[in-house]
Steps between C-alpha positions, in 0.01 A plus 500: 500500500765370260498161332667235715708247311603273789360380830807618692412864415151461648623314807761768566238777491265301724777439755578875498127567558480701177242261356226268626346203324148651492649810333690286251188301418298819452768619254473179296118515506522851353745383235262219402210746476701754296618228259174309471511541119791251485260225617767320703278394791196275480427580863661705777481345847425825682363350822736207557808705402408776747451246778841350418669841491378595847591162652847492342571860598439398861730197461772730361467726804522194727802363313328176397437563128603257227755542222247644253353763734461809283457313173173572321457228240243407236420145393405376155134407474574128477648473851254399771454716811252372757166688513599708197374469142730329247396477135810443281354800309229272358121517485514131592600586858324834536419559867673182625624544859800286591443274804873484576827683442782389273832413663662813354231724651534330838877556493455867409259550786724316747773756432258794523467607138183699419303356207339798329297330228467251215659593172364469148649231275430312180209261550624189684852640439469419129643785296802721446341846494235514775229550238308175563376603847123502560559835674662661195856574396762638737685804366872567517583798723781601262239547225133408562454411132738207547466158665682430827582142402336194646370308657605685820445842343310646794777392736766674290302821451410523871872509586593714199234763579574506877168346607681258733862422583507148355270243342471125454439354158511152356736395224406209273689597185617852582200654673709671770808580292336642187268750675788601728702566184224704334457708816866550593490290818683195638319170442624173650389151403646262760601140434195280447423354843668780699166659602176319587217512247239406761207741469608632160238445229667256262565561132778252420609320816846388388590859400316740736718681751431800725751783469544858627497822299696773679696822447806369686701179504504516882121472517496215248758314711310560824167389352657186354654412837161527671292329230737212419529165671324171560124487540298199611217610270710482181698186423684669209680745732867426557603403855835675451582756769439865411811722494503845658472670161537861627822405685655375174428815296843653549691186399612636165715245320603490134264285295538297185203601285365330188316714245251302291609620158175396326303732729723801434509435125125430476325702229213552745720692744445877501821684394495731804475206739786330316721810527423536872585135565822519297603807702428305820717213378791739446450645850494149652829423328648827624391408853702180481231244417565240230238525226485248217253437219353151483253332266159377613367316196166407661369859498244431225345219705451696823167669428332197336607268784393754763153557356429131443592414859339797674173479307481127574538573870252790477244270337527270800517771768208704369268202464393564862319821400177337386224715647403217735756499783573874483561769245265671255177304451253543214143521632311407181651161411248220438737208564824421683695488173361839399582638846866406458519643148325830568667564837849447358424688177374803696754483783823475301644763267624434147868445582424256782263308271768489232756351738255248648409381149862480392592309815210259464602437139863417577389257773241325285533150358713493187674830579644434846815331366546743211473815711494466878753219531726659241487832687597322823801351322599846373467634854739232623752593227471867599561415866804287409644776278455758774662271758794452262539877455501550876790259537712763325324827585356671808233706323322517166423838344214566257229758425171489691268593214563563128353852521418773749134545603265508201165671444184365660306315231792457259571128553218355707305380194796303364566209735819394319658846534409505870640152561826573318556800730584240769795363302767617748316452830376141455850347509549526881137395542549180301823417683381614845796735553480828693505814284480872560401799286704812573441858375731616223411865459251640249482514122460815286124494566580498876366146541673258740744242365617189683749214512462144632743286699445132574683299768544140610218333688468636855781755453279804551752627755766538229246634248381768742852598608601537137185703428580734788847564358367531143256777596737687732 
């Protein structure tokens, strides 16, 4: 069986009776088993997926199946699925069974997607290399010595290595886009508030956003259409109507594109990525798009502002894991205070502890104004500057990551190096704009390269249509 890159291929074969869903599922189960060494899955849902496959196959034969019938999809291990374990790849939640499903899971199931398993990620989605997981590092299918990116590394590798057709990740500061880039896939971060966060384990609530990782723009568009839209369980979701994203994919109009010159000229940018992006710019011009270089003088403030704000929110969100209500609980503590300390010290990994401590510090008396409030002001300036750019331009072009995938173990001990790797992805996260990572061929070492496009708020339809034309 060949690798399928789009749902329409699978649906065509099913309609021609050349393929059944149980057969397709068996193929993906074998792929997962054969590629176990990549450590992409924390758990495979053998039983529930098989039950779904049989039921949906019958619905297909009766002509009552939903839009996602034939899609086998994995979910990041911070997305709740009723009666299934969810751990956020942390010892803190080891063995925790979710009592309810997230809105995104419910919408997948309503349209007859098959959820094949939960995917490895950085612990509580905190990391850019998928090395902080309690279940061990995920390995890049292009070279198992290299990281897949993070925090949604398992999601990217599962699609890259043909262990499922598509996957859901979460993107706080680039956690869908960067692993998609390192694994040669398409990673979409929608506008903040486009997709419900209900049932997604929170890291930083004003940044977190669910997004798909796929091999085709068509599947990204279809998933966004199904997942997006108002939700009574999440007051931050926009009530705006959801466009028919797949129907807009062929609306190819000429765009006015701004290139952030500081990102292209950055000393941190790998020369091969720079050359690939410059070649893409020339091709865009040849195709009739207007491409202009613009300055974004706040680039040096992006990473500091992002980490101050997200760690502050993480400090608040993760306070609920205390060993009393739920989560890992120390059994030898002699007092309540000791119970809290030991349970949290044992349950959380080093990176999560680092971010909780940093967040608690910036929120503490005497430092709140100097750090947290200042970072909020910088965020407002970033949003205003982005809004101003989008008055003149349709899209913004930049790299996704400064380098291609790096070796496992190379950077994980140096927090500053790891944080600075987010320099290009945190901009749309701070401003709330939709952004997409698109494959850009391979470098001399045959590792995937990528390019990022950012659009106006809630203009995913134009972003996806452009992406379709860009990759065709």
